[in-house]
Legacy VTK file of the C-alpha trace (Angstrom):
# vtk DataFile Version 3.0
C-alpha trace
ASCII
DATASET POLYDATA
POINTS 74 float
73.747 89.401 108.234
71.891 87.612 105.734
73.928 85.793 103.499
75.334 87.727 99.813
75.912 90.730 102.461
78.938 92.702 102.390
79.987 95.693 104.389
82.444 98.153 103.952
84.682 99.365 107.003
86.577 102.836 107.607
89.019 104.335 109.932
86.406 106.814 110.935
82.865 107.710 111.037
83.329 110.653 108.281
84.737 108.244 105.893
81.997 106.325 106.461
79.413 108.693 105.718
80.888 109.792 102.488
80.242 106.045 101.281
77.069 105.901 101.940
76.860 109.793 99.864
78.987 108.595 97.431
76.928 105.170 97.081
72.939 106.806 97.075
74.509 108.941 94.240
75.418 106.383 92.544
71.885 104.273 93.330
73.600 102.098 95.195
70.518 100.623 98.149
73.019 101.094 101.246
72.922 100.901 105.085
74.770 102.063 107.872
75.079 99.734 110.611
77.375 98.854 113.562
80.518 97.329 113.238
79.244 93.334 113.166
81.285 91.979 116.649
82.961 89.326 114.210
84.657 91.810 112.597
87.341 94.978 113.936
87.552 98.089 112.952
88.689 101.440 114.106
85.364 102.888 113.376
82.196 102.607 114.944
79.943 102.110 111.981
79.412 100.269 108.732
78.247 99.706 105.397
76.664 96.724 104.693
74.920 96.316 101.244
74.306 93.415 98.767
76.703 91.178 97.556
76.262 91.326 93.845
77.163 95.524 94.394
80.783 94.389 95.650
82.763 95.045 92.167
81.547 98.424 91.992
80.973 99.501 95.453
84.830 99.376 95.291
85.274 100.667 92.183
83.425 103.865 93.088
85.608 103.800 96.478
88.395 103.640 93.913
87.897 106.047 91.819
86.744 108.510 93.848
89.535 108.276 96.018
87.428 106.866 99.476
89.890 105.525 101.771
88.216 102.453 102.892
89.381 100.212 105.059
88.580 96.666 103.638
85.447 95.203 101.730
84.264 91.692 104.271
81.389 89.416 102.229
80.030 87.328 104.498
LINES 1 75
74 0 1 2 3 4 5 6 7 8 9 10 11 12 13 14 15 16 17 18 19 20 21 22 23 24 25 26 27 28 29 30 31 32 33 34 35 36 37 38 39 40 41 42 43 44 45 46 47 48 49 50 51 52 53 54 55 56 57 58 59 60 61 62 63 64 65 66 67 68 69 70 71 72 73
């Protein structure tokens, strides 16, 4: 992964898909990727996005009551 990237970890694939849909609706560029090996998650996929969007993504998920495990920036 590139420096300055973040990943949002979820407890299920369906939550990751919902997160992707919410972000895209808000114009935040995201990509579903396999969870990096050095990170753990109950789900096998996560959302990758630019670190510049971290606060916006976190606020969006909280506003829409989307459960997520964590957001990790690298």
